[in-house]
C-alpha positions in Angstrom: 0.0 0.0 0.0 1.4 3.4 -1.0 1.9 6.3 1.4 -1.1 8.2 0.0 -3.3 5.2 0.3 -2.1 4.6 3.9 -2.9 8.2 4.9 -6.3 8.0 3.3 -7.1 4.8 5.0 -5.9 6.2 8.3 -8.3 9.2 8.0 -11.1 6.8 7.1 -10.5 4.7 10.2 -10.4 7.8 12.5 -13.7 9.0 11.0 -15.2 5.6 11.8 -13.9 5.9 15.3 -15.6 9.3 15.9 -18.9 7.8 14.9 -18.8 5.1 17.6 -21.5 5.5 20.3 -20.5 2.6 22.6 -17.4 0.9 23.7 -18.5 -2.3 22.0 -18.6 -0.5 18.6 -15.2 1.0 19.2 -13.8 -2.4 20.2 -15.1 -4.0 17.0 -13.3 -1.3 14.9 -10.1 -1.7 16.8 -9.7 -5.4 16.2 -11.2 -5.6 12.7 -11.0 -2.3 10.8 -7.3 -1.8 11.7 -6.6 -4.7 9.3 -7.4 -2.4 6.3 -4.4 -0.2 7.2 -1.9 -2.9 8.3 -2.4 -6.6 7.5 -2.4 -9.2 10.3 -4.0 -12.5 11.2 -5.1 -11.8 14.7 -6.0 -8.8 16.8 -6.9 -8.7 20.5 -8.1 -5.8 22.6 -7.5 -5.8 26.3 -8.8 -3.1 28.6 -7.3 -1.9 31.9 -5.2 1.0 33.1 -1.6 0.8 34.2 -2.6 -0.3 37.8 -5.1 -2.9 36.7 -4.8 -6.4 35.4 -5.7 -6.5 31.7 -8.9 -8.2 30.7 -9.8 -9.4 27.2 -12.5 -7.2 25.6 -12.5 -8.1 21.9 -10.9 -10.5 19.4 -10.8 -10.1 15.6 -13.4 -12.0 13.6 -15.4 -12.8 16.8 -18.6 -11.1 17.8 -18.5 -12.3 21.4 -15.6 -13.0 23.8 -15.8 -15.8 26.4 -13.2 -15.1 29.0 -13.5 -18.6 30.5 -11.9 -20.3 27.4 -8.3 -21.6 27.6 -7.3 -19.1 24.8 -8.7 -16.1 26.8 -7.0 -17.3 30.0 -3.7 -17.8 28.2 -3.9 -14.4 26.5 -4.6 -12.5 29.7 -1.6 -14.2 31.4 0.6 -13.2 28.4 -0.7 -9.6 28.5 -0.2 -9.2 32.2 3.3 -10.7 31.9 4.2 -8.2 29.2 2.5 -5.3 31.0 4.8 -6.0 34.1 7.9 -5.9 32.0 10.2 -2.9 31.5 8.8 -2.2 28.0 5.2 -2.6 29.1 4.4 1.0 28.4 6.0 1.2 25.0 5.0 -0.2 21.6 7.4 -3.0 20.6 7.6 -6.4 18.9 7.3 -9.2 21.4 10.4 -11.3 22.1 9.2 -14.7 23.4 12.7 -15.9 24.4 12.2 -14.9 28.1 8.7 -16.2 28.4 7.8 -18.7 31.1 7.5 -22.3 29.9 3.8 -22.5 30.6 3.1 -19.5 28.2 5.6 -20.5 25.6 4.2 -24.0 25.2 0.8 -22.7 24.0 2.1 -20.0 21.7 2.0 -22.0 18.5 -1.5 -23.2 19.2 -3.1 -19.8 20.1 -1.2 -17.2 18.1 1.0 -16.5 15.1 4.7 -16.2 16.0 5.2 -12.4 15.4 3.3 -10.3 17.9 3.2 -6.5 18.4 2.5 -5.0 21.8 0.6 -1.7 21.2 -0.3 0.2 24.5 -3.2 2.7 24.1 -1.9 5.7 26.0 -4.0 8.8 26.6 -2.4 11.6 24.5 -2.9 14.3 27.2 -1.5 11.9 29.9 1.2 9.7 28.3 1.7 7.8 31.5 -1.9 6.6 31.7 -3.2 3.7 29.8 -6.7 2.7 28.8 -5.9 -0.7 27.2 -3.6 -2.6 24.9 -4.0 -3.8 21.4 -2.1 -7.0 20.7 -1.6 -7.8 17.0 -0.1 -11.0 15.6 0.8 -12.2 12.1 3.0 -14.8 10.4 5.5 -12.2 9.0 7.8 -9.8 10.8 6.6 -6.3 11.5 8.1 -3.4 9.5 9.0 0.1 10.9 6.4 1.7 8.6 3.6 -0.6 10.0 4.6 0.1 13.6 4.7 3.9 13.0 1.2 3.9 11.4 -0.2 1.7 14.3 1.4 4.0 17.0 -0.4 7.0 15.4 -3.6 5.1 15.2 -3.2 3.9 18.8 -3.2 7.5 20.0 -6.5 8.1 18.3 -7.9 4.8 19.7 -6.8 5.8 23.3 -8.4 9.2 23.0 -11.7 7.6 21.9 -11.6 4.9 24.6 -11.0 7.5 27.2 -14.5 8.8 26.6 -16.0 5.4 27.4 -13.7 4.5 30.3 -13.9 7.7 32.3 -11.9 7.4 35.5 -13.9 8.3 38.6 -12.1 9.2 41.8 -13.3 6.2 43.7 -12.4 3.8 41.0 -8.9 5.2 40.6 -8.5 4.9 44.4 -9.7 1.3 44.3 -7.5 0.4 41.4 -4.6 2.0 43.2 -4.9 -0.6 45.9 -4.1 -3.3 43.4 -0.6 -2.0 43.1 2.0 -4.1 44.8 3.7 -1.0 46.2 0.4 0.3 47.6 -0.3 -3.0 49.2 3.1 -3.2 50.7 2.8 0.4 52.0 -0.6 -0.4 53.5 0.8 -3.5 55.2 3.7 -1.5 56.6 1.3 1.2 57.8 -0.9 -1.3 59.5 2.0 -3.0 61.3 3.3 0.4 62.4 -0.1 1.4 63.7 -0.2 -1.8 65.7 2.5 -0.4 68.0 0.7 2.9 68.6 -0.1 3.2 72.4 -3.8 3.7 73.2 -5.9 3.6 76.4 -7.5 0.2 77.0 -11.3 0.7 77.3 -14.3 -1.4 78.0 -18.0 -0.8 78.0 -20.4 -2.0 80.8 -24.0 -1.2 81.9 -24.3 1.4 84.6 -26.8 3.1 86.9 -26.9 6.3 88.8 -27.3 5.5 92.5 -27.5 7.6 95.7 -24.4 8.3 97.8 -24.6 8.1 101.6 -28.3 7.4 101.5 -30.2 6.7 104.7 -31.9 3.3 104.9 -35.4 3.2 106.4 -35.9 -0.2 108.0 -38.5 -1.8 110.1 -38.0 -1.6 113.9 -40.5 -4.3 114.7 -41.7 -7.5 113.1 -45.1 -7.1 111.6 -47.1 -6.3 108.5 -46.9 -3.0 106.5 -50.2 -1.3 106.3 -49.3 1.6 104.1 -46.3 3.4 102.7 -47.1 7.1 103.1 -44.7 8.5 100.5 -44.2 8.0 96.7 -41.0 7.5 94.8 -39.2 10.8 94.4 -41.2 12.7 97.0 -39.4 15.3 99.0 -39.2 14.2 102.6 -38.7 16.4 105.7 -37.4 15.4 109.1 -39.9 13.6 111.4 -42.3 13.2 108.5 -44.3 9.9 108.6 -43.0 7.4 106.0 -44.5 4.0 106.8 -47.5 2.9 108.8 -47.3 -0.6 110.2 -50.4 -2.6 111.2 -51.3 -1.6 114.8 -53.9 -4.3 115.6 -51.7 -6.9 117.4 -49.6 -4.3 119.2 -52.7 -2.2 120.2 -54.3 -5.3 121.7 -51.3 -6.4 123.6 -50.9 -2.8 124.9 -54.5 -2.7 126.1 -54.2 -6.0 127.9 -51.0 -4.9 129.6 -52.7 -1.6 130.6 -55.6 -3.5 132.2 -53.3 -5.9 134.0 -51.3 -3.0 135.4 -54.5 -1.3 136.6 -55.7 -4.5 138.3 -52.4 -5.0 140.1 -52.4 -1.3 141.2 -55.9 -1.8 142.6 -54.7 -4.9 144.5 -51.8 -2.9 145.9 -54.1 -0.1 147.1 -56.4 -2.6 148.8 -53.5 -4.3 150.5 -52.2 -1.0 151.7 -55.6 -0.1 153.3 -56.0 -3.5 154.9 -52.5 -3.4 156.3 -53.6 -1.0 158.9 -56.0 -3.6 160.4 -54.5 -6.9 159.4 -50.7 -7.3 159.8 -50.7 -10.3 157.5 -51.7 -8.0 154.6 -48.5 -6.0 155.1 -46.4 -9.1 154.1 -48.1 -9.0 150.7 -47.2 -5.4 150.0 -43.7 -6.0 148.8 -44.8 -8.7 146.3 -47.6 -6.5 145.0 -45.3 -3.6 144.5 -42.9 -5.7 142.5 -45.8 -7.0 140.4 -46.9 -3.4 139.7 -43.3 -2.5 138.7 -43.1 -5.5 136.4 -46.5 -4.7 134.8 -45.4 -1.1 134.3 -42.3 -2.3 132.4 -44.4 -4.6 130.2 -46.9 -1.8 129.5 -44.1 0.7 128.6 -42.4 -1.9 126.4 -45.6 -2.5 124.4 -46.2 1.2 124.3 -42.8 1.7 122.7 -43.5 -1.0 120.1 -46.9 0.6 119.4 -45.2 3.9 118.8 -42.8 2.2 116.4 -45.6 1.2 114.1 -45.2 4.6 112.5 -41.8 5.1 111.0 -40.6 8.7 110.8 -37.9 10.3 108.7 -34.6 11.0 110.4 -33.2 13.3 107.6 -34.5 15.3 104.7 -34.1 14.3 101.1 -36.1 12.3 98.4 -37.7 9.0 98.9 -36.3 6.1 96.9 -38.4 3.0 96.6 -40.2 0.9 94.0 -44.0 0.6 94.0 -45.6 1.6 97.3 -48.6 -0.6 96.5 -46.5 -3.7 96.7 -45.8 -3.1 100.4 -49.4 -3.1 101.5 -50.0 -6.1 103.8 -46.5 -7.4 103.3 -44.9 -9.0 106.4 -41.4 -7.7 107.4 -38.8 -8.7 110.0 -36.8 -6.4 112.2 -34.2 -4.5 110.2 -35.7 -5.3 106.8 -35.2 -2.4 104.3 -38.4 -0.7 103.1 -37.1 2.4 101.4 -34.2 4.9 101.6 -33.8 8.7 101.8 -31.1 10.3 99.6 -29.7 13.7 98.9 -30.3 14.3 95.1 -27.1 16.4 94.9 -24.9 13.4 96.1 -24.9 10.6 93.5 -22.6 7.8 92.4 -22.3 5.5 89.4 -22.7 1.8 89.9 -21.1 -0.3 87.1 -21.6 -4.0 86.7 -18.5 -5.1 84.7 -18.8 -8.7 83.3 -15.9 -11.0 84.2 -15.3 -11.7 80.5 -14.7 -8.0 79.9 -12.7 -7.2 83.1 -9.5 -5.1 82.7 -6.9 -3.8 85.1 -8.4 -0.7 86.9 -6.9 1.7 89.4 -8.7 4.1 91.8 -9.0 7.5 90.1 -9.2 6.2 86.6 -11.5 8.1 84.2 -15.0 6.8 83.6 -17.5 8.2 81.1 -21.2 7.4 81.2 -23.6 7.8 78.3 -27.1 7.9 79.7 -29.9 6.3 77.8 -32.0 9.5 78.2 -29.2 11.8 76.8 -26.5 9.8 75.0 -25.1 12.9 73.2 -23.9 14.5 76.5 -21.5 12.2 78.4 -20.9 12.7 82.1 -17.4 12.4 83.6 -16.8 10.2 86.7 -13.7 8.9 88.4 -13.3 5.3 89.7 -13.7 5.0 93.5 -13.5 1.3 94.2 -14.2 -2.2 92.8 -15.4 -5.3 94.5 -12.9 -8.1 95.0 -15.2 -10.9 94.1 -17.8 -10.9 91.3 -21.5 -11.5 92.0 -24.5 -12.6 90.0 -26.5 -9.8 88.5 -30.3 -9.9 88.0 -29.5 -10.6 84.3 -27.7 -13.8 85.4 -24.3 -12.4 84.5 -21.3 -12.8 86.7 -19.9 -9.3 87.1 -17.7 -7.0 89.3 -19.5 -4.2 91.1 -17.6 -0.9 90.4 -18.4 2.4 92.1 -17.4 5.8 90.6 -17.8 9.3 91.9 -19.0 12.2 89.8 -16.3 14.8 89.1 -16.6 18.3 90.5 -18.5 21.1 88.7 -20.7 18.6 87.0 -24.5 18.7 87.3 -25.5 15.5 89.0 -28.1 13.4 87.0 -31.2 12.0 88.5 -31.0 8.9 90.7 -32.1 5.8 88.9 -31.1 6.7 85.4 -29.3 4.0 83.4 -26.8 4.0 80.6 -23.5 2.6 79.4 -20.2 3.4 81.1 -16.8 3.5 79.4 -14.0 2.6 81.7 -10.4 3.6 80.9 -7.5 1.3 81.9 -3.8 1.3 81.2 -2.1 2.1 77.9 -1.5 -0.8 75.5 -0.6 -1.2 71.9 -3.3 -0.8 69.3 -2.7 -4.4 68.1 -3.4 -5.7 71.6 -6.4 -3.4 72.0 -8.0 -4.9 68.8 -6.9 -8.5 69.4 -7.4 -8.7 73.2 -10.5 -11.0 72.9 -8.9 -13.5 70.5 -5.7 -13.5 72.5 -7.6 -14.2 75.7 -9.6 -17.0 74.0 -6.5 -18.7 72.6 -4.6 -18.5 75.9 -7.6 -19.8 77.9 -8.7 -22.6 75.6 -5.5 -23.6 73.8 -2.8 -22.6 76.3 -0.6 -21.1 73.6 
């Protein structure tokens, strides 16, 4: 083909390229219409930038490409091998002398011997690639043919750029496929593993009263009525609980009558003593009986007075449902309710044994209340129980108490939330792998 004919054919191919509306149309022209400018037996188009593995897109004389065939797999292996070589970003004839044996053995079956590697580099960005055109024929390539194809490859790359637009996220993802990037990420991850961080753990927590006064039963009996409601303000000497008076009132009335009868007998004996000397001998015994009956009467009067429990301090009443106490029998010393100062609160944390970490008095504690999770409250660790106990949720946990820090508005008693406890500093790797390490050491002993 003469030079004028080659130039005319080149212009005609470029016009056809400009008319393409899809990448499929363009791929068909690349592998088939290029033959009108430079003769060859086989053409393969592989797409992928300089960071991606090349994937087969089109083959000359074929309408569809099946990437699962042995030919497609072999061709992609060859393309990725050539792309990783030093001349992978330049147009050149392929030298098969340095090929691996598994690629070289199938060369005669899948391709003519003379192959041309033609990268499709974006003209405005010569270091960026949109694909590769791999041509093969039975005769060697001439310099004129390679020059024409390089010019055509520039037009092809410019057109393919329109269909393979690089978005920011795709470029970023493709960059992760680079060996250097993967190695850099690995080094960064290993380095971050040695960064010191505070060991933290989460546990359920509740706001409780500090230095609250327990209101207990002074006598054994049944509760008739609780006179306050949860959260009520309580004043000193205010009635809190009314016990059932029936038994104690009856016993007091009997003791009072017995005392009055004994006193009457004593007065009779005293009057008769002036006449009958034998009556004087009974005076001492009757006086002792009056004294004994008086003590019994006073004791029952004291118990009767204790049927009404009064408040010994001011504050708010803390109890569950007052209705549950009606008619309920109690023993001496049994707790009925408590009185607390709303300005003095503590944080009770139930830390499960499985999540336990080393804690020291004064460590920081942050609580996120369920009613206001966006505003955490700062506490400091006061003490922790030596032995765990069983919680109402049937979880074995340590009881931890923390005091609220100064200049912090105390929350309402009874609120619940999640506490974050801060322990000692450890490496980030240990922080993330603490659970697996504990499991391996406990179950495998490694």
